[in-house]
C-alpha positions in Angstrom: 5.6 0.2 25.6 4.8 -2.8 23.6 6.4 -4.7 20.7 4.7 -6.4 17.8 5.8 -9.9 16.9 5.7 -8.9 13.2 9.0 -7.7 11.9 11.7 -7.7 9.3 15.5 -7.1 9.4 18.2 -7.4 6.8 21.9 -6.7 6.5 24.3 -7.2 3.5 28.1 -7.7 3.7 30.3 -7.4 0.6 33.6 -9.3 1.2 36.4 -9.6 -1.4 35.1 -12.9 -2.9 31.5 -13.1 -1.7 28.4 -11.2 -0.9 26.5 -12.3 2.2 22.9 -11.4 2.9 21.3 -11.9 6.3 17.5 -11.8 6.6 15.3 -12.2 9.7 11.5 -12.3 9.4 9.0 -12.8 12.3 5.3 -13.3 12.7 3.0 -13.9 15.7 3.2 -17.2 17.5 2.3 -18.4 21.1 5.9 -19.5 21.6 9.3 -19.3 19.9 9.3 -21.1 16.6 12.7 -20.5 15.0 13.7 -21.8 11.6 17.3 -21.3 10.3 18.6 -21.6 6.8 22.4 -21.2 6.0 25.2 -22.8 4.1 26.5 -26.1 5.6 29.9 -24.6 6.5 28.2 -22.2 9.0 26.2 -24.9 10.7 28.7 -25.3 13.5 27.6 -21.9 14.7 23.9 -22.6 14.6 23.4 -23.4 18.3 25.0 -20.1 19.3 23.0 -18.3 16.7 19.7 -19.8 18.0 20.5 -18.7 21.5 21.4 -15.2 20.4 18.1 -14.9 18.3 16.0 -16.3 21.1 17.4 -14.0 23.7 16.9 -11.0 21.5 13.4 -11.7 19.9 11.9 -13.9 22.7 8.8 -15.1 20.9 7.3 -15.4 17.5 7.5 -17.5 14.3 11.0 -16.5 13.1 12.8 -17.3 9.9 16.5 -16.6 9.9 18.5 -16.9 6.7 22.1 -16.5 5.5 22.6 -16.3 1.8 26.1 -16.5 0.2 26.7 -15.3 -3.4 30.3 -16.0 -4.7 31.5 -12.9 -6.5 35.2 -13.7 -6.9 37.3 -16.7 -8.0 36.7 -18.6 -4.8 35.0 -22.0 -5.1 34.9 -25.2 -3.1 33.8 -27.4 -6.0 36.5 -29.1 -8.1 36.4 -31.3 -11.2 38.0 -34.7 -10.6 40.0 -34.7 -13.8 41.4 -38.3 -13.7 38.0 -39.7 -12.9 36.3 -37.7 -15.8 39.0 -38.8 -18.3 38.5 -42.4 -17.3 34.7 -42.0 -17.8 35.3 -40.5 -21.3 37.7 -43.3 -22.2 35.2 -46.0 -21.2 32.4 -44.2 -23.1 34.6 -44.1 -26.2 35.0 -47.9 -26.0 31.2 -48.2 -26.1 30.3 -45.6 -28.7 31.9 -43.1 -31.0 30.8 -39.6 -30.1 31.6 -35.9 -30.0 34.1 -35.1 -27.2 31.8 -32.4 -25.8 28.8 -34.7 -25.6 30.9 -37.4 -23.9 32.2 -34.8 -21.4 28.6 -33.7 -20.6 27.8 -37.3 -19.9 30.9 -37.9 -17.9 30.5 -35.1 -15.4 27.1 -36.5 -14.4 28.6 -39.7 -13.1 29.5 -40.3 -9.5 32.7 -38.6 -8.2 33.2 -36.5 -11.3 33.1 -33.4 -9.1 34.1 -33.1 -5.5 33.3 -30.4 -2.9 35.9 -29.7 -0.3 34.6 -28.9 3.2 35.4 -25.3 4.0 36.4 -24.3 7.5 35.0 -21.1 8.9 37.4 -18.2 8.7 37.0 -16.7 12.3 37.8 -13.2 11.1 35.1 -13.5 8.5 32.7 -14.9 11.0 33.3 -11.9 13.3 32.2 -9.6 10.5 29.1 -11.8 9.8 28.2 -11.9 13.5 28.4 -8.1 13.7 26.0 -7.8 10.7 23.7 -10.4 12.4 23.5 -8.1 15.4 22.7 -5.2 13.0 19.8 -7.2 11.4 18.5 -8.1 14.8 18.6 -4.3 15.7 16.6 -3.6 12.5 13.9 -6.2 13.2 13.6 -4.9 16.8 13.1 -1.3 15.6 10.5 -2.7 13.1 8.7 -4.5 16.0 8.8 -1.4 18.1 7.3 0.8 15.3 4.5 -1.8 14.8 4.0 -1.9 18.5 3.4 1.8 18.6 0.6 1.4 16.1 -1.0 -1.4 18.1 -0.6 0.7 21.3 -2.5 3.6 19.8 -5.3 1.3 18.6 -5.6 -0.4 22.0 -5.8 3.0 23.8 -8.5 4.1 21.4 -10.6 1.0 21.9 -10.1 1.0 25.7 -11.3 4.6 25.7 -14.4 3.4 23.7 -15.0 0.7 26.3 -14.7 3.2 29.1 -17.2 5.4 27.4 -19.7 2.5 26.9 -19.2 1.6 30.6 -20.1 5.1 31.6 -23.3 4.8 29.6 -24.1 1.5 31.3 -23.6 3.2 34.7 -25.7 6.1 33.6 -28.7 4.0 32.6 -28.4 1.5 35.4 -30.9 3.3 37.8 -33.6 3.5 35.1 -32.9 -0.2 34.3 -33.7 -1.1 37.9 -36.9 1.0 37.8 -37.9 -0.8 34.5 -37.2 -4.2 36.0 -39.3 -3.3 39.1 -42.2 -2.1 37.0 -42.1 -5.1 34.8 -42.3 -7.4 37.8 -45.1 -5.4 39.3 -47.0 -5.4 36.0 -46.6 -9.2 35.7 -48.1 -9.7 39.2 -51.0 -7.3 38.4 -51.8 -9.3 35.2 -52.3 -12.4 37.3 -55.1 -10.5 38.9 -54.1 -11.7 42.3 -54.0 -9.8 45.5 -50.6 -10.1 47.1 -49.1 -9.2 50.4 -47.3 -6.0 49.7 -44.5 -6.7 52.2 -44.0 -10.1 50.7 -44.0 -8.7 47.3 -41.3 -6.1 48.3 -39.2 -8.9 49.7 -39.4 -10.9 46.5 -38.7 -7.8 44.5 -35.6 -7.1 46.5 -34.5 -10.6 45.9 -34.9 -10.4 42.1 -33.3 -7.0 41.9 -30.3 -8.2 43.8 -30.0 -11.0 41.2 -29.9 -8.3 38.5 -27.5 -6.1 40.4 -24.3 -5.3 38.4 -22.5 -3.0 40.9 -19.6 -5.5 41.4 -19.2 -6.1 37.7 -19.1 -2.4 36.9 -16.4 -1.8 39.5 -14.3 -4.8 38.4 -14.7 -3.9 34.7 -13.5 -0.3 35.4 -10.5 -1.7 37.4 -9.6 -4.1 34.6 -9.7 -1.3 32.0 -7.4 0.8 34.1 -5.1 -2.2 34.7 -4.9 -2.8 30.9 -3.7 0.8 30.3 -1.2 0.5 33.2 0.2 -2.7 31.8 0.3 -1.2 28.3 2.5 1.7 29.6 4.8 -0.5 31.6 8.5 -0.9 30.7 8.2 -4.5 29.4 6.1 -5.8 26.5 3.9 -8.7 27.8 1.3 -9.8 25.3 0.3 -12.8 27.4 -0.4 -10.6 30.4 -2.5 -8.3 28.3 -4.3 -11.4 27.0 -5.2 -12.5 30.5 -6.6 -9.0 31.3 -8.6 -9.2 28.1 -10.1 -12.5 29.3 -11.1 -10.8 32.5 -12.7 -7.9 30.6 -14.7 -10.4 28.6 -15.9 -12.2 31.8 -17.3 -9.0 33.3 -18.9 -7.8 30.1 -20.6 -11.1 29.6 -21.9 -11.1 33.2 -23.3 -7.6 32.8 -25.0 -8.8 29.6 -26.6 -11.8 31.2 -27.8 -9.8 34.2 -28.9 -6.6 32.4 -32.4 -7.8 31.4 -32.8 -4.4 29.7 -32.7 -3.8 26.0 -30.8 -0.5 26.0 -28.1 -1.9 28.2 -27.8 -5.1 26.2 -27.2 -2.9 23.1 -24.3 -1.3 24.9 -23.0 -4.7 25.9 -23.0 -5.9 22.3 -20.9 -2.8 21.3 -18.5 -3.6 24.2 -18.1 -7.2 23.0 -17.4 -6.0 19.5 -14.6 -3.7 20.7 -13.1 -6.4 22.9 -13.0 -8.9 20.1 -11.0 -6.4 18.0 -8.6 -5.9 21.0 -8.2 -9.7 21.4 -7.4 -10.1 17.7 -4.7 -7.5 17.9 -3.3 -8.9 21.2 -2.2 -12.0 19.2 0.4 -9.9 17.6 1.9 -8.4 20.8 5.2 -9.8 22.1 
């Protein structure tokens, strides 16, 4: 079972005087990259929120937002009436003008309006925290659904790699024959008489250099290990990434040793499939 790092979760609360929207978005990232945006009067809860989100989502580029829309009569901003009246009086001493225009000017001056710091209502915060958990559940479900799509794609591509490996194994004996004949033909073209025993010894040496038995076995084991890890209880994209690197190492070695065009074509196809797997692994949690 795997989870994607891509996800989205949202929850909305309608309180008597305000509407609160909670949004969580996540994309792939090597580590946890968490950005939070919320009204200043909720900032004292930020550290606890960061820990909660980190424990739940683990990894990814995550944007967490709390939006507050006032729907009732509640407001924390007040007009400082004595200060505004004094500003208007001073403006009138300077120029005769319409009262409305003077008021527009006065409210732009320093201290014309004041914002009282709001303390968090703990009962209200409990409701908000419940909805934050709901939004986290939603994004987790989204990540799981995306992970199922990735899992199906991985299994299809691993099956393709297994099929290509079977073809490599099938043509390996004829590859050895082709290599042997190519070496013998090369010697014959030199028009030199050679000691047959010495030739066979040299032939064995070169064929051993081209032998891919170990690579075939290791590649098969890595493919099986990939599927086992894919089906494990925990989602571990980094572990799958390491296995992907090992797959690439064995495929590259087979390609460098093959010295046989039909096998090299299969290796190219294997590399193409593996690259697609590696691209998708970047999204796995």
